[in-house]
C-alpha positions as CSV (number, residue, x, y, z in Angstrom):
1,M,53.5,8.5,-52.0
2,Q,50.1,9.3,-53.4
3,Q,47.2,7.0,-52.5
4,P,45.3,5.2,-55.3
5,A,42.0,6.9,-56.1
6,S,40.0,4.0,-54.8
7,Q,41.6,4.6,-51.4
8,R,40.9,8.4,-51.2
9,R,37.1,8.8,-51.3
10,L,35.6,12.3,-51.2
11,L,31.9,13.1,-51.0
12,I,30.6,16.6,-51.7
13,V,27.1,17.1,-50.2
14,D,24.8,19.8,-51.7
15,P,27.6,21.1,-54.0
16,C,27.6,24.7,-55.3
17,D,29.3,26.1,-58.4
18,D,32.5,26.7,-56.6
19,C,32.6,23.1,-55.5
20,H,32.1,21.9,-59.0
21,Q,35.1,24.0,-60.1
22,L,37.3,22.0,-57.7
23,L,36.5,18.7,-59.3
24,P,39.2,18.5,-62.0
25,G,42.0,19.4,-59.6
26,L,40.8,17.0,-56.9
27,R,40.5,14.1,-59.4
28,S,44.0,14.8,-60.8
29,A,45.3,14.7,-57.2
30,G,44.0,11.2,-56.8
31,W,40.6,11.7,-55.1
32,D,37.6,9.5,-56.1
33,V,34.9,12.2,-55.9
34,D,31.2,11.8,-55.7
35,S,28.3,14.2,-54.9
36,C,24.8,13.9,-53.5
37,I,22.1,15.8,-51.5
38,L,22.2,15.7,-47.7
39,G,19.4,13.1,-47.4
40,A,21.4,10.6,-49.4
41,A,24.8,11.2,-47.7
42,L,24.7,8.0,-45.6
43,E,24.3,5.9,-48.7
44,H,27.8,6.7,-49.7
45,T,31.1,5.4,-48.2
46,C,33.8,8.0,-48.0
47,D,36.8,9.1,-46.0
48,V,36.3,12.8,-46.2
49,G,33.1,14.9,-46.9
50,L,32.6,18.5,-48.0
51,L,29.2,19.9,-47.0
52,R,28.0,23.2,-48.5
53,L,26.1,24.6,-45.6
54,Q,22.8,26.1,-46.7
55,A,20.6,28.5,-44.8
56,S,18.1,25.7,-44.1
57,H,20.9,23.6,-42.5
58,L,21.7,26.4,-40.2
59,R,18.1,27.0,-39.2
60,H,17.5,23.3,-38.6
61,P,20.9,21.7,-37.8
62,D,19.7,18.4,-36.4
63,A,19.7,16.7,-39.8
64,V,23.4,17.7,-40.2
65,K,24.3,16.5,-36.7
66,D,22.6,13.2,-37.2
67,M,24.4,12.6,-40.5
68,I,27.8,13.4,-39.0
69,K,27.2,11.2,-36.0
70,R,26.1,8.2,-38.1
71,S,28.9,8.4,-40.7
72,N,32.5,7.4,-40.1
73,T,33.7,10.4,-42.0
74,E,35.7,13.6,-41.4
75,W,33.5,16.5,-42.5
76,I,34.6,19.9,-43.8
77,A,32.1,22.7,-43.8
78,V,31.8,25.0,-46.8
79,L,30.1,28.4,-46.2
80,S,30.3,32.1,-47.0
81,A,32.1,34.6,-44.8
82,E,28.7,36.2,-44.1
83,Q,27.3,32.9,-42.8
84,L,30.3,32.4,-40.6
85,R,29.7,35.7,-38.9
86,M,26.1,34.8,-38.0
87,Q,25.2,34.1,-34.4
88,N,26.1,30.6,-33.1
89,V,27.3,29.5,-36.6
90,G,31.0,29.5,-35.6
91,D,30.3,27.4,-32.5
92,F,28.3,25.0,-34.6
93,V,31.0,24.6,-37.2
94,C,33.8,24.2,-34.7
95,E,31.8,21.7,-32.6
96,W,30.7,19.4,-35.5
97,F,33.2,19.7,-38.3
98,F,36.9,18.7,-38.7
99,D,37.5,22.1,-40.4
100,F,35.8,24.7,-42.6
101,H,36.4,26.8,-45.7
102,T,34.9,30.1,-46.7
103,L,34.0,30.9,-50.3
104,P,35.7,31.5,-52.7
105,F,38.0,28.6,-52.3
106,D,41.8,28.9,-51.7
107,V,42.6,25.8,-53.7
108,S,46.0,25.1,-52.1
109,R,44.5,25.4,-48.6
110,V,41.7,23.0,-49.6
111,Q,44.3,20.4,-50.7
112,V,46.1,20.7,-47.4
113,T,42.9,20.4,-45.4
114,L,41.7,17.4,-47.3
115,G,45.1,15.6,-46.7
116,R,44.9,16.3,-43.0
117,A,41.3,15.1,-42.9
118,F,42.1,11.9,-44.8
119,G,44.9,11.2,-42.4
120,M,42.6,11.6,-39.4
121,A,40.0,9.4,-41.1
122,R,42.5,6.6,-41.5
123,L,43.7,7.0,-37.9
124,R,40.1,6.8,-36.7
125,G,39.6,3.7,-38.8
126,K,42.6,2.0,-37.2
127,G,41.3,3.0,-33.8
128,T,37.9,1.4,-34.1
129,A,37.4,-2.2,-33.3
130,R,37.8,-4.7,-36.2
131,V,35.7,-7.2,-34.2
132,D,32.4,-8.7,-35.5
133,E,30.1,-7.5,-32.7
134,A,27.3,-9.8,-33.9
135,T,29.6,-12.6,-32.8
136,H,30.8,-11.2,-29.5
137,E,31.1,-8.0,-27.5
138,L,34.6,-8.5,-26.3
139,L,36.5,-5.8,-28.2
140,G,40.3,-5.9,-28.7
141,E,43.0,-7.6,-30.6
142,S,45.6,-8.2,-27.9
143,R,46.7,-11.8,-27.2
144,P,44.7,-12.2,-24.0
145,I,41.5,-11.1,-25.7
146,R,42.1,-13.4,-28.7
147,E,42.8,-16.3,-26.4
148,L,39.7,-15.5,-24.3
149,R,37.4,-15.4,-27.4
150,K,38.9,-18.8,-28.5
151,L,38.3,-20.3,-25.1
152,L,34.7,-19.0,-24.9
153,G,34.0,-20.6,-28.3
154,K,34.9,-24.0,-26.7
155,L,33.0,-23.5,-23.5
156,A,29.8,-22.0,-24.8
157,P,28.2,-25.2,-26.3
158,T,28.6,-27.1,-23.0
159,E,26.1,-27.3,-20.2
160,S,28.8,-27.2,-17.4
161,P,28.9,-24.4,-14.8
162,V,31.6,-21.8,-15.5
163,L,33.5,-19.7,-12.8
164,I,34.6,-16.4,-14.2
165,R,37.5,-14.8,-12.3
166,G,39.1,-11.4,-12.7
167,E,39.6,-7.9,-11.3
168,S,36.6,-5.5,-11.0
169,G,35.9,-3.8,-14.3
170,T,37.4,-6.4,-16.6
171,G,34.2,-7.5,-18.3
172,K,33.1,-10.6,-16.4
173,E,29.4,-10.0,-17.2
174,L,30.3,-9.5,-20.9
175,V,32.0,-12.9,-20.7
176,A,28.9,-14.4,-19.2
177,R,26.6,-12.9,-21.8
178,T,28.9,-14.1,-24.6
179,L,28.8,-17.6,-23.2
180,H,25.0,-17.4,-23.2
181,R,24.7,-16.0,-26.7
182,Q,26.9,-18.6,-28.2
183,S,25.2,-21.5,-26.4
184,Q,22.2,-23.6,-27.3
185,R,20.2,-21.6,-24.7
186,R,20.6,-18.3,-26.6
187,D,16.9,-17.9,-27.2
188,Q,16.0,-18.4,-23.6
189,P,16.3,-16.0,-20.6
190,F,19.6,-14.6,-19.4
191,I,19.1,-13.6,-15.7
192,A,21.9,-11.8,-13.9
193,I,21.9,-11.1,-10.1
194,N,24.6,-9.2,-8.2
195,C,25.0,-11.2,-5.0
196,G,26.8,-8.3,-3.3
197,A,24.3,-5.6,-4.1
198,I,21.1,-7.1,-2.5
199,P,20.5,-6.8,1.2
200,E,21.1,-10.1,3.1
201,H,17.5,-10.3,4.4
202,L,16.2,-10.0,0.8
203,I,18.5,-12.2,-1.2
204,Q,16.9,-15.5,-0.4
205,S,13.5,-14.2,-1.6
206,E,15.2,-12.7,-4.7
207,L,16.9,-16.0,-5.6
208,F,14.2,-18.5,-4.7
209,G,11.0,-16.5,-4.7
210,H,8.3,-16.6,-2.0
211,E,4.8,-17.6,-1.4
212,K,2.0,-15.2,-0.4
213,G,2.1,-14.6,3.4
214,A,5.6,-16.0,3.8
215,F,6.7,-12.9,5.7
216,T,5.5,-9.4,6.5
217,G,4.9,-7.6,3.2
218,A,4.6,-10.7,1.1
219,H,1.2,-9.8,-0.3
220,Q,1.4,-12.1,-3.3
221,R,3.4,-15.0,-4.7
222,K,6.7,-14.1,-6.3
223,A,8.9,-16.2,-8.6
224,G,12.6,-15.8,-7.8
225,R,15.5,-15.2,-10.2
226,I,16.4,-18.8,-10.5
227,E,12.9,-19.8,-11.5
228,A,12.8,-16.9,-14.0
229,A,15.9,-18.3,-15.7
230,H,14.2,-21.6,-16.4
231,G,15.5,-23.0,-19.7
232,G,18.2,-20.3,-19.9
233,T,21.3,-19.1,-18.1
234,L,21.6,-17.8,-14.5
235,F,24.6,-15.5,-13.9
236,L,25.6,-15.0,-10.2
237,D,27.9,-12.0,-10.1
238,E,30.1,-11.6,-7.0
239,V,29.1,-15.0,-5.8
240,G,31.8,-14.8,-3.1
241,D,29.6,-12.3,-1.2
242,L,26.8,-14.8,-0.7
243,P,26.0,-15.5,3.0
244,L,26.9,-19.0,4.2
245,E,23.2,-20.0,4.6
246,L,22.4,-19.0,1.0
247,Q,25.5,-20.9,-0.1
248,A,24.0,-24.1,1.4
249,N,20.6,-23.5,-0.4
250,L,22.4,-22.8,-3.7
251,L,24.4,-26.0,-3.3
252,R,21.2,-28.0,-2.7
253,F,19.7,-26.5,-5.9
254,L,22.8,-27.4,-8.0
255,Q,22.7,-31.0,-6.7
256,E,18.9,-31.6,-6.9
257,K,17.9,-29.3,-9.8
258,H,14.8,-28.0,-8.0
259,I,14.0,-25.1,-5.6
260,E,11.4,-24.3,-2.9
261,R,10.1,-20.8,-2.6
262,V,10.4,-19.1,0.9
263,G,7.3,-20.2,2.8
264,G,6.5,-23.0,0.4
265,S,7.1,-26.8,0.6
266,Q,6.4,-27.8,-3.0
267,P,9.6,-28.6,-5.0
268,I,9.8,-26.7,-8.3
269,P,12.1,-28.3,-11.0
270,V,14.3,-25.7,-12.7
271,D,16.6,-26.3,-15.7
272,V,19.3,-23.6,-15.9
273,R,23.0,-23.3,-16.7
274,V,24.8,-21.5,-13.9
275,L,27.6,-19.0,-14.5
276,A,29.3,-17.4,-11.5
277,A,31.8,-14.6,-11.3
278,T,34.0,-13.2,-8.5
279,H,36.9,-10.9,-8.0
280,V,37.8,-12.3,-4.6
281,D,40.2,-15.1,-3.8
282,L,37.8,-18.0,-3.2
283,E,40.5,-20.4,-2.0
284,K,41.5,-17.9,0.7
285,A,37.8,-17.4,1.6
286,I,37.5,-21.2,2.0
287,E,40.4,-21.2,4.4
288,Q,38.8,-18.4,6.4
289,G,35.5,-20.3,6.5
290,R,33.6,-17.6,4.5
291,F,32.9,-19.8,1.4
292,R,31.9,-23.5,1.2
293,E,34.4,-25.8,-0.4
294,D,31.7,-28.1,-1.8
295,L,30.0,-25.2,-3.5
296,Y,33.3,-24.0,-4.9
297,Y,33.8,-27.3,-6.7
298,R,30.3,-27.3,-7.9
299,L,30.7,-23.9,-9.5
300,N,34.4,-24.3,-10.6
301,V,33.8,-27.0,-13.2
302,L,35.2,-24.8,-16.0
303,Q,37.1,-21.6,-15.4
304,V,37.7,-18.3,-17.3
305,V,40.1,-15.6,-16.2
306,T,39.7,-12.1,-17.5
307,A,42.8,-10.1,-18.1
308,P,43.3,-6.6,-16.5
309,L,43.5,-3.7,-18.9
310,R,47.2,-3.1,-18.1
311,D,48.0,-6.5,-19.6
312,R,46.0,-5.9,-22.8
313,H,48.8,-4.2,-24.8
314,G,47.5,-2.5,-27.9
315,D,43.8,-2.5,-26.9
316,L,43.8,0.8,-25.1
317,S,43.4,3.2,-28.0
318,M,40.9,0.9,-29.7
319,L,38.7,0.7,-26.7
320,A,39.0,4.5,-26.0
321,S,37.9,5.2,-29.6
322,H,35.0,2.8,-29.3
323,F,33.8,4.4,-26.1
324,A,34.2,7.9,-27.6
325,H,31.9,6.9,-30.5
326,F,29.4,5.1,-28.2
327,Y,29.1,7.9,-25.7
328,S,28.9,10.7,-28.3
329,L,25.4,9.5,-29.0
330,E,24.5,10.0,-25.3
331,T,26.1,13.5,-25.0
332,G,24.9,14.7,-28.4
333,R,28.4,15.8,-29.4
334,R,30.4,14.7,-32.4
335,P,32.9,11.9,-31.7
336,R,36.3,13.2,-30.7
337,S,39.7,11.8,-31.2
338,F,42.4,11.9,-28.5
339,S,45.4,14.2,-28.5
340,D,49.0,12.8,-28.4
341,H,49.3,14.0,-24.8
342,A,46.0,12.2,-23.8
343,L,47.2,9.0,-25.5
344,A,50.5,9.2,-23.7
345,A,48.8,9.9,-20.3
346,M,46.5,6.9,-20.9
347,G,49.5,4.7,-21.7
348,R,51.2,5.6,-18.4
349,H,48.0,5.2,-16.2
350,D,47.8,1.8,-14.4
351,W,44.0,1.5,-14.8
352,P,43.1,0.0,-11.4
353,G,39.4,0.1,-12.5
354,N,40.2,-1.6,-15.8
355,V,37.8,-1.2,-18.8
356,R,35.0,0.2,-16.6
357,E,37.3,3.0,-15.5
358,L,38.4,3.7,-19.1
359,A,34.8,4.0,-20.2
360,N,33.9,6.4,-17.4
361,R,37.0,8.6,-18.1
362,V,36.2,8.8,-21.8
363,R,32.6,9.6,-21.0
364,R,33.8,12.4,-18.8
365,G,36.3,13.6,-21.5
366,L,33.5,13.9,-24.1
367,V,31.6,16.2,-21.8
368,L,34.5,18.4,-20.7
369,A,36.4,18.6,-24.0
370,E,36.3,22.1,-25.5
371,G,38.5,21.6,-28.6
372,R,38.3,19.1,-31.4
373,Q,40.3,16.5,-29.4
374,I,40.0,15.1,-25.9
375,E,43.0,16.2,-23.8
376,A,44.6,14.5,-20.8
377,P,43.0,16.9,-18.2
378,D,39.6,16.2,-19.7
379,L,40.1,12.5,-18.8
380,G,41.3,13.5,-15.3
381,L,44.8,12.3,-16.1
382,Q,48.1,14.2,-15.7
383,I,50.0,15.2,-18.9
384,E,53.4,14.4,-17.3
385,Q,54.3,11.7,-14.9
386,E,54.3,12.6,-11.3
387,Q,57.7,13.4,-9.9
388,Q,59.3,10.2,-8.6
389,P,61.8,10.1,-5.7
390,L,65.4,10.2,-6.8
391,G,67.1,6.8,-7.2
392,T,70.3,5.2,-8.5
393,L,71.3,5.4,-12.1
394,E,70.4,1.7,-12.5
395,E,66.9,2.4,-11.2
396,Y,66.4,5.2,-13.7
397,K,67.6,2.9,-16.5
398,H,65.3,0.1,-15.3
399,R,62.2,2.5,-15.3
400,A,63.1,3.9,-18.7
401,E,63.6,0.4,-20.2
402,R,60.3,-0.8,-18.9
403,Q,58.5,2.3,-20.1
404,A,60.0,1.9,-23.6
405,L,58.7,-1.7,-23.7
406,C,55.2,-0.7,-22.7
407,D,55.1,2.2,-25.2
408,V,56.1,0.0,-28.1
409,L,53.7,-2.8,-27.1
410,N,50.8,-0.3,-27.0
411,R,51.5,0.4,-30.7
412,H,52.8,-2.9,-32.1
413,S,51.5,-5.8,-29.9
414,D,50.2,-7.6,-33.0
415,N,53.7,-7.8,-34.5
416,L,56.6,-8.3,-32.1
417,S,59.2,-8.4,-34.8
418,I,58.3,-4.8,-35.7
419,A,58.3,-3.9,-32.0
420,A,61.8,-5.3,-31.6
421,K,62.9,-3.4,-34.7
422,V,61.5,-0.1,-33.4
423,L,63.6,-0.5,-30.2
424,G,66.6,-1.5,-32.2
425,V,67.1,-4.9,-30.6
426,S,66.9,-8.5,-31.9
427,R,63.7,-10.5,-31.3
428,P,65.4,-12.9,-28.7
429,T,66.7,-9.8,-26.8
430,F,63.2,-8.3,-27.0
431,Y,61.7,-11.5,-25.4
432,R,64.5,-11.5,-22.7
433,L,63.6,-7.9,-21.8
434,L,59.9,-8.8,-21.6
435,H,60.8,-11.6,-19.2
436,K,63.1,-9.4,-17.2
437,H,60.4,-6.8,-16.6
438,Q,57.6,-9.4,-16.2
439,I,55.5,-8.1,-19.0
440,R,53.2,-10.6,-20.6
């Protein structure tokens, strides 16, 4: 069915006479067509763009690249056959444009290309985050993320300590920053310290500061991270890695609300809200004598648990698209979409490194991709599943059933009725299968 004109927007940049001759046919085909010069292209919102490449564009392509990177549009280059044969022009067009047409136009081919570009533009639009990033940075629309954002909205206005738990790479620091930004302390400092990344002999000085002459090399007074966070928020990442001696000093600070610098005796009052994060089992660490129980209860007044990426059904393609756009600015290449094979490989991968691993793989894929799309090998993923050992027929059925559930949830996690319909089962049966395979 043909889309209404208001939903199929085409922008022609630096149009030529041949471009103008296309207008009646495009408008009768349902396109809402506008035109402008290159410098005004970003002022227009459109799904697809035609850019008539001029000699000046080819001599100085940075303006074209900048316009393509900053717009959320699929661009089609229009140029002469002579221009296309010029040195490096073909590489430039293939790198930065969805497709190209040489003059004079083949009208039927133009219509097909515009339709494909429009479809890609809409797919890209569905893949990008519909989240208001001014409110939070936690991207995604899966149930765990929606529930997390709702919980943070309740916890942020309080002054109580929060313990953030979750696997590595699940965004615990993003949670801490969101709590700070939504709190009454948003205009004050947010100081983060990774307790597991600082050598043990330096961490006390880093946290509490030191006086001049307190130890060899202390040539001047230094304020610690806790003091620097006065009035704001102190985030202790990997707090489970703190040495026991430092745990005692931190507990004393949380109880008395003041610190003493190393080598000093003057108490310094400090007003901070403490957020802590860990991926280790603190209850087990307490049993093993590696973490103080009284400190645990001081930090664990309120608790947040971040979900692993494998449980965030439906968020994978959205996050991958977000990182592809974000890192395209760093690599200087146009944002790329993902092939069907790449999306399937990502859906099968278990993501032990969670969102951090996804970001790194997409970053790698943008650098290695040679075509218009990122392929599974660019991400360091296998196109097909690794061969599994032979099993019974029931084991094969079990694996296939679970894979079908995961695949349909990756596409339809926001509407379980549709997910059940796609699989050809009733909604109660669908819930029974999710419980059977322990899929949340």
